[in-house]
C-alpha positions in Angstrom: 28.5 163.9 126.6 29.1 162.7 129.7 31.1 159.6 127.7 33.3 162.2 126.1 34.3 164.0 129.1 34.9 160.4 130.8 36.9 159.6 127.7 38.7 162.9 128.2 39.5 162.3 131.3 41.0 158.8 131.0 43.0 160.0 128.8 44.9 162.5 130.7 45.2 159.9 133.5 47.0 157.4 130.9 49.0 160.2 129.3 50.4 161.5 132.3 51.3 157.5 133.5 53.1 157.1 130.3 55.1 160.4 131.0 55.8 159.7 134.2 59.5 159.4 134.7 60.0 155.8 136.1 63.5 154.5 137.2 62.6 151.5 136.2 61.4 152.4 132.7 65.1 154.3 132.3 67.0 150.8 133.4 64.9 148.9 130.9 65.8 150.9 128.2 69.1 151.0 128.8 69.6 147.4 129.8 67.7 146.5 126.5 70.3 148.3 124.3 72.9 146.7 126.0 71.2 143.4 125.4 70.9 144.1 121.5 74.4 145.3 121.2 75.6 142.0 122.9 73.4 139.9 120.3 74.5 141.9 117.3 70.7 142.9 117.0 71.1 146.4 115.3 67.5 147.0 114.7 66.2 146.4 118.2 69.5 148.7 119.2 68.5 151.4 117.1 65.0 151.1 118.4 66.1 153.1 121.8 68.1 155.5 119.9 66.3 158.9 119.9 65.2 161.0 116.8 68.0 163.0 117.1 70.4 160.2 116.9 68.7 158.1 114.5 69.2 161.4 112.1 72.7 161.5 112.7 73.3 157.4 111.8 70.6 157.0 109.1 70.5 152.9 109.2 70.9 150.5 112.2 74.2 149.7 110.3 75.5 152.9 110.5 75.0 153.2 114.2 76.3 149.7 115.1 79.2 150.7 113.3 79.7 153.8 115.4 78.9 152.4 118.8 81.2 149.2 118.0 84.3 151.8 117.1 84.1 154.8 119.3 82.0 153.1 122.8 83.6 149.5 122.8 83.0 149.3 126.5 79.1 149.8 126.0 78.9 148.0 122.7 80.6 144.4 124.3 79.5 145.0 128.7 80.2 142.6 130.6 78.1 144.0 133.8 76.0 147.0 134.1 74.9 148.6 137.5 73.1 151.6 137.5 73.9 154.7 139.5 72.3 158.3 140.1 69.1 159.2 137.9 68.6 162.6 138.1 66.0 165.0 135.7 67.9 166.9 133.2 66.3 170.0 131.3 63.4 168.1 129.6 65.0 164.7 130.2 66.7 162.9 132.2 70.3 161.5 132.9 71.4 158.2 134.1 74.9 157.0 135.3 75.6 153.5 134.2 78.8 152.0 135.8 80.3 149.2 133.5 83.0 146.2 132.9 84.3 145.3 129.6 85.4 142.3 128.4 89.4 142.9 129.9 87.7 143.7 133.7 88.2 147.9 132.9 85.7 149.7 134.4 84.0 152.6 132.6 80.7 155.3 133.5 78.6 155.4 130.6 76.2 158.6 131.1 73.2 158.5 129.4 70.5 161.1 128.7 67.2 159.7 127.3 64.0 161.8 126.7 60.1 160.7 126.9 59.3 160.8 123.4 55.4 162.6 121.6 54.1 159.1 121.5 55.0 158.0 125.4 58.5 155.7 124.6 61.6 156.8 126.5 64.7 157.0 124.2 68.4 157.2 124.5 69.3 160.9 123.3 73.3 160.4 124.1 75.8 158.6 126.1 79.3 159.4 126.6 81.7 157.3 128.4 85.0 157.5 130.6 87.2 155.5 132.4 86.0 154.6 136.2 87.8 154.4 139.0 87.8 150.7 140.0 88.9 147.1 138.6 85.8 146.3 137.5 81.9 147.9 137.9 
């Protein structure tokens, strides 16, 4: 019985740690997806998308075509600088300042949510032009 109680206590501590919203986790997820786009690694980029995105775009190739066609500054960003991270609903909102291959400035606003398995996934991304000459 004592082992069971200790195992449950350990599981509770581990689970709360996995669900902690560490800014480093958010930055890692977004940075790794941006790197996957730059490498044309559809499987890796798709793996960072939450189930709601994967239902809309049911294969890595379809997802990559959508990003390439509608999110050029995200698909081929030159630089990424992380701005404000704040809680939103059941997840997080992260602003990322991007520069594209032509030196244009963009602001990408990502939302992310912790999944039941503890993984942090991207649930949306919206882009708009930035105000400066480059991120």
